[in-house]
C-alpha positions as CSV (number, residue, x, y, z in Angstrom):
1,X,10.7,18.0,13.8
2,X,12.9,15.8,16.0
3,X,11.5,12.6,17.4
4,X,12.8,11.2,20.7
5,X,11.4,7.8,21.9
6,X,11.7,7.1,25.6
7,X,10.5,3.5,25.7
8,X,12.8,1.1,27.5
9,X,14.7,-1.5,25.5
10,X,13.6,-5.1,26.0
11,X,16.3,-7.5,27.2
12,X,16.5,-9.3,23.9
13,X,17.3,-6.2,21.8
14,X,20.9,-5.3,21.4
15,X,22.3,-1.8,22.0
16,X,23.7,-0.5,18.8
17,X,26.9,1.4,18.7
18,X,28.4,3.4,15.9
19,X,29.8,0.3,14.2
20,X,26.4,-1.4,14.2
21,X,24.8,1.6,12.5
22,X,27.7,1.8,10.0
23,X,27.1,-1.9,9.2
24,X,23.6,-1.1,8.0
25,X,24.7,2.0,6.1
26,X,23.8,4.7,8.6
27,X,26.2,7.3,10.0
28,X,25.9,8.5,13.6
29,X,26.5,12.2,14.3
30,X,27.5,13.1,17.8
31,X,26.9,16.7,18.8
32,X,29.3,18.2,21.2
33,X,28.2,17.6,24.8
34,X,26.6,20.4,26.6
35,X,26.2,21.2,30.3
36,X,22.8,20.6,31.6
37,X,22.1,20.7,35.3
38,X,25.8,20.7,35.9
39,X,26.3,17.4,34.0
40,X,27.5,16.6,30.5
41,X,24.5,16.0,28.2
42,X,25.0,14.0,25.0
43,X,23.0,14.2,21.8
44,X,23.2,12.0,18.7
45,X,21.3,11.5,15.5
46,X,21.5,9.6,12.3
47,X,22.8,11.5,9.3
48,X,20.5,9.7,6.9
49,X,17.4,10.0,9.2
50,X,18.0,13.1,11.2
51,X,14.6,12.9,12.9
52,X,15.9,9.9,14.8
53,X,17.8,11.2,17.8
54,X,19.1,10.1,21.1
55,X,19.8,12.2,24.2
56,X,21.1,11.4,27.6
57,X,23.6,12.1,30.4
58,X,25.8,9.4,29.0
59,X,26.7,8.3,25.5
60,X,25.3,4.9,26.3
61,X,21.9,6.5,27.1
62,X,22.0,8.6,23.9
63,X,22.8,5.5,21.8
64,X,20.1,3.5,23.6
65,X,17.4,6.0,22.7
66,X,18.6,6.2,19.1
67,X,18.6,2.4,18.9
68,X,15.0,2.3,20.2
69,X,14.0,5.0,17.7
70,X,15.6,3.2,14.9
71,X,14.0,-0.1,15.8
72,X,10.6,1.6,15.9
73,X,11.3,3.3,12.6
74,X,12.2,0.0,10.9
75,X,9.2,-1.7,12.3
76,X,6.8,1.0,11.1
77,X,8.5,1.2,7.6
78,X,8.5,-2.6,7.2
79,X,4.8,-2.7,7.9
80,X,4.2,0.1,5.4
81,X,6.3,-1.7,2.8
82,X,4.3,-4.9,3.4
83,X,1.0,-3.1,3.0
84,X,2.2,-1.3,-0.2
85,X,3.4,-4.7,-1.7
86,X,0.0,-6.3,-1.0
87,X,-1.8,-3.3,-2.7
88,X,0.5,-3.6,-5.7
89,X,-0.4,-7.3,-6.0
90,X,-4.1,-6.5,-5.8
91,X,-3.7,-3.9,-8.6
92,X,-2.2,-6.4,-11.0
93,X,-4.7,-7.4,-13.7
94,X,-4.9,-10.0,-16.4
95,X,-3.5,-7.5,-18.9
96,X,-0.2,-8.2,-17.2
97,X,-0.3,-11.8,-18.3
98,X,1.3,-13.1,-21.5
99,X,-1.0,-14.8,-24.0
100,X,0.3,-18.2,-23.0
101,X,-0.4,-17.5,-19.3
102,X,-3.8,-16.2,-20.1
103,X,-4.8,-19.2,-22.2
104,X,-3.5,-21.6,-19.7
105,X,-5.9,-20.3,-17.1
106,X,-8.8,-19.2,-19.4
107,X,-12.1,-20.4,-18.1
108,X,-14.5,-18.6,-20.4
109,X,-14.3,-15.2,-18.6
110,X,-14.2,-12.1,-20.7
111,X,-11.4,-9.8,-19.8
112,X,-11.8,-6.0,-20.0
113,X,-9.5,-4.5,-22.6
114,X,-7.9,-7.7,-23.7
115,X,-8.7,-9.2,-27.1
116,X,-7.1,-12.1,-28.8
117,X,-7.7,-13.0,-32.4
118,X,-8.0,-16.8,-32.1
119,X,-8.6,-17.3,-35.8
120,X,-4.8,-17.2,-36.4
121,X,-4.5,-20.2,-34.2
122,X,-7.3,-22.1,-36.0
123,X,-5.5,-21.7,-39.4
124,X,-2.2,-23.1,-38.0
125,X,-3.7,-26.2,-36.4
């Protein structure tokens, strides 16, 4: 499934070229131009993310579309990564704490599945 985004680029966004994509570790693949309606038609995609493509009657237009698609892809993935990180933090439990950390914040609450034999500390003190 190929995804082509046709939203226009905002003025503050930069148009990526092949060097920009290489700088972030992505490789642009330019397909040979084809004739469409009597004009050359260019197609590009990213080797690492082949669903992100750009098309147009100029290389600039093809790169513009691919830049937009990549920007949207990054935005969506960054949001997913943030949500996943927050879920991981929620899933952390007191069993991940060391004994020292647990005792530092202990307020009398009983923790499920966590037992400490405090008698060994009474004998030392």
